[in-house]
C-alpha positions in Angstrom: 113.4 90.2 143.5 110.4 92.4 142.9 112.4 94.7 140.7 113.6 91.7 138.7 110.0 90.6 138.2 109.1 94.0 137.1 111.9 94.1 134.6 111.0 90.6 133.4 107.4 91.7 132.7 108.7 94.8 130.9 111.0 92.7 128.7 108.1 90.4 127.7 105.9 93.4 126.9 108.7 95.0 124.8 109.4 91.7 123.0 105.7 91.4 122.0 105.6 95.0 120.9 108.7 94.5 118.7 107.1 91.4 117.1 103.7 93.1 116.5 105.4 96.3 115.3 107.5 94.3 112.8 104.3 92.5 111.5 102.1 95.6 111.2 104.5 98.3 110.3 106.9 96.3 108.0 105.5 93.0 106.8 101.8 94.1 106.5 102.7 97.2 104.4 104.9 95.1 102.1 102.0 92.6 101.6 99.5 95.5 101.0 101.9 97.1 98.5 102.4 93.8 96.6 98.6 93.2 96.6 98.0 96.8 95.4 100.5 96.4 92.6 99.1 93.0 91.7 95.6 94.5 91.5 96.9 97.3 89.3 98.6 94.8 87.0 95.4 92.8 86.9 93.5 95.9 85.9 96.0 96.6 83.2 95.8 93.0 82.1 92.0 93.2 82.0 91.4 96.6 80.6 94.2 97.8 78.3 92.8 100.9 76.5 93.1 101.1 72.7 95.0 104.4 73.0 97.8 102.4 74.6 97.8 100.0 71.7 98.4 102.8 69.3 101.3 104.2 71.3 104.2 102.0 70.4 107.7 101.7 72.0 110.0 104.7 72.2 112.8 104.9 69.7 116.0 103.2 71.0 119.0 105.2 72.1 118.9 109.0 72.7 116.7 109.9 69.8 114.3 112.7 70.8 112.3 113.1 67.6 108.9 111.5 67.6 108.1 108.8 65.1 106.3 110.1 62.0 102.6 109.4 61.5 103.2 106.5 59.2 104.9 104.6 62.0 101.9 104.8 64.4 99.3 102.0 64.4 95.8 102.9 63.5 93.1 102.3 66.1 91.9 98.8 65.8 88.6 98.9 67.8 86.7 101.1 70.2 86.8 98.4 72.9 89.5 96.6 74.8 91.3 93.7 73.2 91.9 90.6 75.2 95.1 88.6 75.1 93.4 86.1 72.9 92.1 88.8 70.5 95.6 90.4 70.3 97.1 87.0 69.4 94.5 86.4 66.7 94.9 89.9 65.3 98.1 89.1 63.4 99.5 86.1 61.6 102.0 84.1 63.7 104.6 81.4 63.7 104.7 78.9 66.5 107.6 78.6 69.0 108.0 74.9 70.1 110.9 73.8 72.2 111.3 71.4 75.1 111.0 74.3 77.5 109.1 77.0 75.7 105.8 77.4 73.9 104.3 80.4 72.3 104.3 82.4 69.1 106.1 85.2 67.2 104.0 87.9 65.5 104.5 88.4 61.8 103.1 91.9 62.2 106.2 93.7 63.4 108.2 90.5 63.8 108.0 90.8 67.6 108.7 87.9 70.0 105.7 88.6 72.2 104.1 85.4 73.3 106.2 83.1 75.4 105.2 80.5 78.1 107.6 78.6 80.3 106.6 74.9 80.2 108.6 73.8 83.2 107.2 76.4 85.7 103.8 76.9 87.2 102.3 79.7 89.3 101.8 77.6 92.4 102.9 74.2 93.7 99.7 72.6 92.4 100.5 70.4 89.4 97.5 71.7 87.5 98.1 75.4 88.1 98.7 77.7 85.1 102.1 77.7 83.5 104.2 80.9 83.8 103.5 83.2 80.8 106.3 85.7 80.5 105.6 87.7 77.3 102.4 89.3 76.2 101.5 90.7 72.7 101.3 94.3 71.9 97.7 95.4 71.4 96.6 93.3 74.3 96.7 93.8 78.1 100.1 94.1 79.8 102.1 94.0 76.6 105.6 92.7 77.2 107.8 91.8 74.2 111.2 91.9 72.5 111.8 93.6 69.2 114.7 94.0 66.8 115.1 96.2 63.8 116.9 99.1 62.2 116.5 102.8 62.9 117.3 106.1 61.2 117.3 109.5 62.9 113.6 109.6 63.3 112.0 106.2 62.6 112.3 102.5 62.6 112.6 100.0 59.8 110.6 98.0 59.2 107.7 99.8 60.8 105.7 98.5 63.8 103.0 97.2 61.5 105.2 95.7 58.8 103.9 92.4 57.6 106.7 89.9 57.5 106.7 86.7 55.5 108.1 83.5 57.0 109.6 80.5 55.3 108.4 78.1 58.0 105.5 78.0 60.4 107.3 76.5 63.4 110.4 77.7 65.2 112.2 74.9 67.2 115.8 74.0 68.1 117.8 73.3 65.0 115.0 74.6 62.8 115.4 78.3 62.4 112.8 80.6 60.8 113.7 83.4 58.3 111.4 86.4 58.0 111.5 88.7 55.0 110.1 92.2 54.3 110.7 94.7 51.5 110.2 98.5 51.8 109.3 99.1 48.2 112.4 101.2 47.5 114.9 98.4 46.9 115.7 97.5 50.6 115.2 93.9 51.5 115.2 93.0 55.2 115.6 89.5 56.4 115.5 88.3 60.0 116.7 84.8 60.8 115.5 83.6 64.3 117.0 80.6 66.0 116.2 79.2 69.5 118.2 76.7 71.5 117.1 74.0 74.0 117.2 76.6 76.8 115.9 80.2 76.7 118.2 81.9 74.2 117.0 83.3 70.9 119.6 84.3 68.3 118.4 87.0 65.8 120.5 87.6 62.7 119.4 90.7 60.8 120.4 91.4 57.2 119.7 94.3 54.9 120.3 94.1 51.2 120.1 97.2 49.0 118.7 96.5 45.5 117.9 100.1 44.9 119.7 103.0 43.3 120.6 105.1 46.4 122.5 104.4 49.5 120.8 103.9 52.9 122.2 104.5 56.4 120.7 102.3 59.1 121.6 101.5 62.8 120.7 98.2 64.2 118.7 98.1 67.5 117.0 95.8 69.9 114.5 96.6 72.6 112.3 95.2 75.4 109.1 97.0 76.2 106.9 96.3 79.2 103.5 97.9 79.8 102.4 98.5 83.4 104.4 98.5 86.7 104.6 94.8 87.7 104.1 93.8 91.4 107.3 93.6 93.3 108.1 92.2 96.8 109.8 95.4 97.8 112.6 93.5 99.7 115.9 95.4 99.9 117.8 92.1 99.5 116.3 91.6 96.0 116.4 93.8 92.9 113.4 93.7 90.6 113.5 96.1 87.7 115.8 97.2 85.0 119.4 96.0 85.0 122.4 95.3 82.8 126.1 95.1 82.6 128.0 98.0 80.9 131.8 98.1 80.8 131.9 95.2 83.2 129.8 97.0 85.8 126.3 96.0 86.9 123.8 98.9 86.6 120.5 98.3 88.4 117.6 100.7 88.6 114.2 100.4 90.2 110.8 101.0 88.6 110.2 104.1 90.7 113.6 105.7 90.2 113.3 109.3 89.0 116.4 109.0 86.8 114.6 106.4 84.7 111.9 108.9 83.4 112.0 109.5 79.7 110.3 112.6 78.3 112.1 114.2 75.3 109.7 117.2 75.4 110.9 118.3 78.8 113.6 121.0 78.9 116.4 121.9 81.3 117.2 125.6 81.9 119.7 125.5 79.1 116.9 124.4 76.7 118.2 120.9 76.3 116.0 117.8 76.9 116.6 116.8 80.6 114.6 113.5 80.9 116.2 110.9 78.6 116.3 108.0 81.0 119.6 106.3 81.8 122.1 105.8 79.0 125.4 103.9 78.9 128.1 103.1 76.4 129.7 99.8 76.3 131.4 97.1 74.3 130.1 93.7 75.6 127.5 93.3 78.2 123.8 92.9 78.3 120.6 94.6 79.5 117.1 93.6 80.4 114.2 93.6 82.8 114.3 91.2 85.8 111.6 89.8 88.1 112.5 87.7 91.1 112.8 84.4 89.1 112.4 85.5 85.4 114.5 87.5 83.0 114.1 89.0 79.6 117.5 90.3 78.5 119.0 91.7 75.3 122.5 90.4 74.5 124.2 92.5 71.8 127.1 91.2 69.8 129.8 91.2 72.5 132.6 92.5 70.3 130.7 95.5 68.9 130.2 98.8 70.8 126.7 99.9 71.6 124.7 102.5 73.4 122.3 101.1 76.0 119.3 102.9 77.5 116.7 102.5 80.3 113.4 104.4 79.9 110.3 104.9 81.9 107.5 106.5 79.9 104.9 108.0 82.3 101.2 108.1 81.6 100.5 111.3 79.7 96.7 111.5 80.2 96.1 111.0 76.5 97.3 108.2 74.3 99.4 106.5 77.1 97.3 105.8 80.2 99.7 103.5 82.0 103.4 103.4 82.8 105.7 101.7 80.3 109.3 100.6 80.7 111.8 100.0 78.0 115.4 98.8 77.7 117.1 99.1 74.4 120.5 99.2 72.6 121.6 100.8 69.4 124.8 100.5 67.5 126.4 102.9 65.1 124.7 103.5 61.8 126.1 101.6 58.8 125.9 102.7 55.2 124.4 100.2 52.7 125.4 101.2 49.1 123.5 100.0 46.1 124.2 96.4 45.5 125.6 96.1 49.0 124.4 94.5 52.3 125.0 94.5 56.0 124.4 91.9 58.7 124.3 91.8 62.5 123.7 89.1 65.0 122.3 89.7 68.5 120.5 87.6 71.1 117.6 87.8 73.6 117.2 85.6 76.7 113.6 84.9 77.7 113.2 82.6 80.6 114.0 81.5 84.2 117.2 82.6 85.9 118.6 79.1 86.4 122.1 79.2 87.8 123.7 76.5 85.7 122.1 77.6 82.5 123.1 81.2 83.0 126.7 80.0 83.7 126.6 77.9 80.6 125.7 80.9 78.5 128.6 82.8 80.0 131.0 80.0 79.0 129.6 79.1 75.6 128.6 82.6 74.3 131.0 84.7 76.3 128.3 87.0 77.7 130.1 89.5 79.9 129.1 89.0 83.6 125.8 87.4 82.7 126.0 85.6 86.0 125.0 88.9 87.7 121.5 88.4 86.4 121.1 86.4 89.6 121.1 88.7 92.6 123.7 86.9 94.8 123.9 89.9 97.2 126.8 91.6 98.8 128.6 88.4 99.8 128.6 86.1 96.7 131.7 84.4 98.2 129.3 82.8 100.6 126.0 82.6 98.7 127.5 81.0 95.6 129.4 78.2 97.3 126.4 77.4 99.5 124.1 77.1 96.4 126.6 74.9 94.5 127.0 72.6 97.5 123.2 72.3 97.9 122.7 71.9 94.2 125.2 69.1 94.0 123.7 67.3 97.0 120.3 67.6 95.4 121.7 66.0 92.2 122.9 63.1 94.2 120.0 62.6 96.6 117.1 64.2 94.7 115.8 66.4 97.5 116.8 70.0 98.3 115.7 69.5 101.9 118.1 66.6 102.4 120.8 68.7 100.7 120.3 71.5 103.3 120.6 68.9 106.1 123.9 67.7 104.5 125.1 71.2 104.1 124.5 71.8 107.8 126.6 68.7 108.6 129.5 70.0 106.4 129.4 73.5 108.0 129.4 71.9 111.5 132.4 69.7 110.5 134.3 72.7 109.1 133.9 74.6 112.3 134.1 71.6 114.6 137.4 72.5 116.3 136.4 76.0 116.9 133.0 75.0 118.2 134.6 72.4 120.4 136.8 75.0 122.0 133.8 77.2 122.6 131.7 74.4 124.1 134.5 73.4 126.4 134.6 77.0 127.7 130.8 76.9 128.2 131.1 73.6 130.0 133.6 75.2 132.4 131.2 78.0 132.9 128.4 75.5 133.6 130.7 73.7 136.1 131.2 77.0 137.9 127.5 77.7 138.2 127.2 76.7 141.9 130.0 79.1 142.9 128.3 81.8 140.9 125.1 81.2 142.8 126.9 81.4 146.1 128.5 84.7 145.0 125.1 86.2 144.1 123.7 85.2 147.5 126.8 86.5 149.3 127.1 89.9 147.7 123.4 90.5 147.2 122.7 93.9 145.6 126.4 94.9 145.5 126.7 94.2 141.7 130.0 96.0 141.4 131.7 93.7 144.0 130.0 90.7 142.5 131.3 91.6 139.0 134.8 91.9 140.4 134.7 88.5 142.1 133.3 86.9 138.9 136.1 88.3 136.8 138.6 87.0 139.4 136.9 83.5 139.3 137.0 83.5 135.5 140.7 84.4 135.5 141.6 81.7 138.1 139.7 79.0 136.2 140.9 80.3 132.8 137.4 80.7 131.5 136.4 83.2 128.8 132.7 84.1 129.4 132.4 85.4 125.8 133.5 82.1 124.2 129.9 80.8 124.2 128.9 83.5 121.7 131.3 82.0 119.1 128.9 79.3 117.7 126.1 81.8 117.3 128.4 84.4 115.6 129.6 81.6 113.2 126.0 80.8 112.3 124.9 84.4 111.5 126.7 84.9 108.1 125.8 81.3 107.0 122.2 81.9 108.1 121.8 85.0 106.0 123.7 83.5 103.0 121.3 80.5 103.0 118.4 82.8 103.4 119.5 84.7 100.3 120.0 81.4 98.3 116.5 80.2 99.3 115.0 83.6 98.5 116.5 84.3 95.1 117.4 81.1 93.3 114.6 79.5 91.2 116.0 76.1 91.9 114.6 76.4 95.4 111.2 77.6 94.2 108.5 74.9 94.8 111.3 72.5 95.9 109.6 69.9 98.3 111.0 68.3 101.4 108.9 65.6 103.0 105.4 65.6 104.3 103.6 68.9 104.3 106.6 71.0 103.2 106.0 71.3 99.4 108.0 74.5 98.9 111.2 75.1 100.8 111.3 78.7 99.8 107.9 79.4 101.4 107.0 79.4 105.1 105.7 76.2 106.8 102.0 76.1 105.7 100.7 74.5 108.9 99.3 76.4 111.8 99.0 75.8 115.5 95.5 77.3 115.6 93.9 74.9 113.2 95.7 72.0 115.0 98.1 71.7 112.0 95.4 71.0 109.5 93.2 68.8 111.7 90.5 71.4 111.9 88.7 72.4 108.7 89.0 76.1 109.6 91.3 78.5 111.4 89.6 79.7 114.7 92.0 82.6 115.0 91.1 83.9 111.5 87.4 83.6 112.4 87.9 85.7 115.5 89.8 88.4 113.6 87.3 88.4 110.8 84.5 89.0 113.3 86.2 92.1 114.6 87.0 93.3 111.1 90.7 92.6 110.9 92.9 90.3 108.9 94.5 87.5 110.9 98.1 88.5 111.7 100.5 86.1 109.9 103.0 86.1 112.6 100.6 84.1 114.8 100.4 81.3 112.2 103.1 79.2 113.7 103.8 75.9 111.9 105.3 72.6 113.0 108.9 73.3 112.0 109.1 76.7 113.8 107.8 75.1 116.9 110.4 72.3 116.7 113.0 74.9 116.1 111.9 76.8 119.2 112.0 73.6 121.2 115.6 72.8 120.1 116.7 76.3 120.9 115.1 76.0 124.3 117.0 72.8 125.0 120.2 74.3 123.8 119.7 77.2 126.2 119.2 74.8 129.1 122.6 73.3 128.3 124.3 76.7 128.4 125.5 78.3 131.6 122.9 80.6 133.0 123.8 84.3 133.5 124.6 85.4 137.0 121.9 88.1 136.7 118.4 86.5 137.1 117.0 89.1 134.8 119.5 88.3 132.0 118.7 84.6 132.6 115.0 85.1 132.1 115.5 87.2 129.0 117.8 84.5 127.5 115.1 81.9 128.1 112.6 84.1 126.2 114.7 84.1 123.1 113.4 80.7 121.8 109.9 82.1 122.0 110.8 85.3 120.2 112.7 83.3 117.5 109.8 80.9 117.1 107.5 83.8 116.2 110.0 85.6 114.0 111.2 82.6 112.0 107.6 81.3 111.5 107.3 83.4 108.4 110.8 82.6 107.1 111.3 80.0 104.3 110.8 76.5 105.6 114.2 75.5 104.3 115.8 78.1 106.6 113.9 76.9 109.6 114.8 73.3 108.9 118.5 74.3 108.6 118.3 76.2 112.0 116.5 73.3 113.7 119.0 70.7 112.4 121.9 72.9 113.3 120.5 73.2 116.9 120.2 69.4 117.1 123.8 68.8 116.1 125.0 71.6 118.4 123.1 70.0 121.3 124.6 66.6 120.6 128.1 68.0 120.4 127.7 70.1 123.5 126.1 67.2 125.5 129.0 64.9 124.7 131.6 67.5 125.7 129.9 68.2 128.9 129.7 64.5 129.8 133.4 64.1 129.1 134.2 67.0 131.4 132.1 65.7 134.2 129.5 68.4 134.0 126.0 67.5 135.2 123.6 67.8 132.3 
């Protein structure tokens, strides 16, 4: 028995070490990384240098020649421009839809100021709305641009002053921009926006001059600064697109993304031209966890897509910049002739039903892959659709998760019943197993032989009790993925203090679940110069989950080995700590699943005459 106690203490110590190590060596570095990137982005946003303003987007496609001097913006000031100053620096037309607000710059004709009306930064109703695009010339520039390109420059230029026929762009009321190059070429750009997040851009070039022109249409998205990312392997944040029906994802720090046409390979050719793909149909863009800015070229026309990462050069470009772009084949415009192309750009939230609607209505190839469904979409997608439908009926995603749990339990009811019956038989044999342990003492080999003999005589499968847990595992991870990546779950409330099912339970045991005006644990850690470990902030729902898990363990047959039995009874404590930082919706699912399992198992045991 002394040896068992020693092993038990060792198991407790190892469990605590695992939990602490997970917190400090995995979760804490992730939080520090995210905080560092957020600070860097804030610095970019607050102090964008003028040199960066003058350095415009790279030419789309594989072009390696630099833009001529006439296409580079002149310095505007010796000081930093704020976002407000950048917006005021050029004439603009207003974007006004039920879901979007913002402006389009008439200097360059860029879509560079978009705010999502329906989404806020936090659950507080008065928190700032999500601003997705930022103007060039200001901090953290992030914008979409369309135009035409020759071998070495863009038309119209970055500083071209367009004229608009209307001052407001809204659904059903497009705006047409016009610009002339002075040599007979007339450029028009008709911009439309729908009730969602899709802009349609129709570009037309009319040649009123005496000589032919050869131009290739392009579209690009440019983002200044490396945005903060969560760094979770289950979520892609960065550049992505579909080319030839295949999803191509690349992270911000991927070396293959670097674009530097001045670099040379041993054969003398440029060796850093980013990632390039040829396709007919598809799309490409930059994705955050919930937000997406994506170019959608005409689906029937071939194009060359490109991902680029322009590194700081110590001179005119002092921060990283990322660009996705597409370019189609050049077209000849004879005197008296014209050419026209139509492309689109999505700027908004990755809402599942809206994304699917664009796939059906516009025919965007595999646009549904903009949402990171993971390696098992055959589970994650159905789980989302069931939860979403229940939410439409009952108006609460938390209730939808509870009903989903009931459906899953019903689907596996026969299988679980068989398993619980086997466990009940095991429970019934518990007295005989205790007698064997006392009879054979330390002779574990003999005891194991007698146990196997007993199981065979009573037709009991000792592994059958694992089945309910094994069934839960894929569903658990699929639900976790859905809660983590779908924007529909973001800021979705349950009841009481759960205001965001995609975030951990905000209550804490140490401040008596909000009764105390301060957190004593945080005070203690601050006094010794450390941040309070988040894994110790255990809320109400994780505690309830741990309690239900403990009750379920008590119903199960105990292992013959006392050490194993003690370890099994420790599992609820370990899971309480681990799941405390998981999304509240996941903890609610696990808790409710435990309650249903306890009820099912209790009824079966009573029917079989097993003492509960």
